[in-house]
C-alpha positions in Angstrom: 218.8 57.7 94.8 219.6 55.1 97.0 222.3 52.7 96.4 221.2 50.1 99.0 220.4 46.3 97.7 218.2 44.1 99.9 219.0 40.4 99.6 216.8 37.6 101.2 218.0 34.3 101.0 218.5 31.7 103.7 221.5 30.0 102.0 225.0 31.7 103.3 226.7 30.1 100.3 224.0 31.9 97.8 224.2 35.3 99.9 227.9 35.2 99.4 227.6 34.3 95.8 225.3 37.6 95.2 227.5 39.7 97.3 230.3 38.8 95.0 228.6 39.3 91.7 227.4 42.5 93.0 230.9 43.4 94.1 232.1 42.7 90.3 229.3 45.3 89.3 230.8 47.9 91.5 228.7 47.7 94.5 230.4 48.1 97.8 229.8 45.6 100.5 228.3 48.4 102.8 225.5 48.8 100.3 224.3 45.4 100.7 221.7 44.2 103.2 221.2 40.7 103.7 218.3 38.7 105.5 217.8 34.8 105.9 213.9 35.0 106.2 210.8 37.2 105.5 210.7 38.3 109.2 213.9 39.9 108.9 213.7 41.2 105.3 210.6 43.2 106.5 212.4 44.6 109.8 215.8 45.5 107.5 213.4 47.2 105.0 211.3 49.0 107.5 214.4 50.5 108.9 215.4 51.7 105.7 212.4 52.8 104.9 211.8 54.8 107.7 215.4 56.2 108.1 217.2 55.9 105.0 215.5 56.2 101.8 214.6 52.7 100.9 216.4 50.3 98.5 217.7 50.5 94.6 216.6 46.8 94.1 215.5 43.9 96.0 216.7 40.3 95.2 214.2 37.7 96.6 214.3 34.0 97.2 210.9 32.3 97.2 211.6 29.3 99.6 212.1 31.0 103.0 212.0 29.1 106.3 209.2 31.3 108.0 207.4 31.4 104.9 207.1 32.6 101.2 209.3 35.1 99.4 206.0 36.0 97.3 204.5 37.5 100.6 207.6 39.4 101.1 207.4 40.7 97.5 203.8 41.7 98.0 204.7 43.5 101.2 207.5 45.2 99.7 205.4 46.4 96.5 202.7 47.7 98.9 205.4 50.2 100.4 207.4 51.0 97.2 205.6 50.5 93.9 208.4 51.7 91.8 211.1 49.2 93.6 212.7 46.7 91.3 212.1 43.2 92.8 214.1 40.6 91.0 213.4 36.8 92.3 216.4 34.7 92.5 215.1 31.4 93.5 215.4 27.3 92.5 211.6 27.1 92.8 209.6 27.1 89.2 206.6 25.7 89.7 203.6 27.4 87.7 202.0 28.4 91.0 205.4 30.1 92.5 206.1 31.8 88.9 202.4 33.2 88.6 202.4 34.3 92.3 205.6 36.2 92.5 204.7 37.9 89.1 201.2 38.9 90.5 202.6 39.9 93.9 204.6 42.4 91.9 208.0 40.8 91.2 209.8 42.9 87.8 211.7 39.8 87.2 212.6 36.1 87.6 215.8 33.9 87.6 216.8 30.9 88.4 219.9 30.4 90.9 221.2 27.6 88.5 222.4 30.1 86.2 225.8 31.0 86.1 227.4 34.0 87.7 227.6 36.0 84.3 223.9 35.3 83.4 223.1 36.5 87.1 224.9 39.5 86.6 223.4 40.3 83.4 219.8 40.3 85.0 221.2 42.5 87.7 222.3 44.9 85.4 219.0 44.9 83.4 216.6 45.1 86.3 218.6 48.1 87.8 218.3 49.7 84.3 214.6 49.5 84.8 214.3 46.0 82.8 212.3 42.9 83.7 214.6 40.2 82.9 212.7 36.7 83.0 214.9 33.3 82.8 214.4 31.6 79.7 213.1 28.4 81.4 210.7 30.8 82.9 209.4 32.6 79.8 208.8 29.3 78.3 206.4 28.3 81.4 204.6 31.7 80.9 204.2 31.1 77.3 202.7 27.9 77.8 200.3 29.2 80.4 198.9 31.8 78.2 198.4 29.2 75.5 201.2 29.9 73.1 202.4 27.1 71.4 206.1 26.4 71.8 208.1 24.2 69.9 208.8 20.7 71.4 206.7 21.7 74.6 203.2 21.2 75.5 200.9 23.8 76.3 200.0 23.7 80.0 196.5 24.9 79.9 194.1 25.1 76.8 193.9 28.0 74.6 190.4 29.2 76.0 192.4 29.9 79.5 194.9 32.4 77.7 192.8 35.5 78.4 192.5 34.7 82.0 196.1 33.7 82.5 197.5 37.0 80.8 194.9 39.0 83.4 196.2 37.3 86.1 199.9 38.7 84.9 198.8 42.3 85.1 198.4 43.6 88.4 195.1 45.8 89.3 197.3 48.6 89.1 198.7 48.1 85.5 195.0 47.4 84.5 193.8 50.5 85.8 196.8 52.5 83.8 196.3 50.5 80.8 192.2 51.6 80.7 194.0 55.4 81.0 196.3 54.7 78.5 193.3 53.7 76.1 191.4 56.7 77.1 194.1 59.0 75.8 195.5 60.2 78.8 199.2 61.2 79.1 201.5 59.8 81.5 201.6 62.9 83.6 197.7 63.1 83.6 197.9 59.4 85.0 200.1 60.1 87.6 198.0 62.6 88.7 194.8 60.6 88.3 195.9 57.8 90.5 198.1 59.9 92.9 201.4 58.2 91.7 204.8 59.9 90.6 205.3 60.6 86.6 208.3 58.0 87.1 206.1 55.4 88.8 203.7 55.6 85.9 206.4 55.4 83.3 207.6 52.0 85.2 204.3 50.6 85.2 203.4 51.4 81.4 207.0 49.8 80.7 205.9 46.5 82.6 202.6 46.5 80.7 204.4 46.7 77.6 206.6 43.6 78.6 203.8 41.6 79.7 202.1 42.4 76.3 205.2 42.1 74.0 204.6 45.4 72.5 206.7 48.7 72.1 203.9 51.3 71.6 201.0 52.8 73.4 198.8 52.0 70.1 200.3 48.5 70.1 199.4 48.0 73.8 195.6 49.1 73.3 195.4 47.0 70.3 196.8 44.1 71.7 194.6 44.6 75.3 191.6 44.6 73.2 192.4 41.6 71.2 193.2 39.8 74.6 190.1 40.7 76.2 191.6 43.1 78.5 189.7 46.2 77.0 186.4 46.8 75.6 
């Protein structure tokens, strides 16, 4: 399995900071590949995907000089459906949050967090988790209509189903439907032409987004939210 990590950020101090945090987690400098913009990020990724087996993790900023990191997330996800992609950005608008998650980001952390907090998120996503910054989580809960003490709901409750549907990718909705039909992970993998490991990852992401811990709970919650009939 590849140990390489892609870092796409146009700020040299932030690149250096992420290198330092990753070094403290045991990653050598030789495994870290930095790019300052979307175009270079694609070029670096293409080289590794073609010749060296891809990446174990991608860390993506959203505000890049030649475009949005969301474009790069979407591009990376199309080439490696199982790649963990963590947004580390100062951007926290509703449009950017949902845009990154819809494009395929595995997690979202704000740059303002200290090194220890970012390090915990990095370890989490490398283990298959989906870390979401507490501030971002509050914004998402607002968007799907969950009342939060001391926080105004950002959209009416009538829009909750639509917002949640937008948070699930098209692939996740297909897999969720097959889960509801009683198919095993192996059967789903064969049906959609993906590896068993990739299907397992998608199902974990579905559980996280629906805030459930089992297939039965996922089906029940999806039907309650109007995602399944």
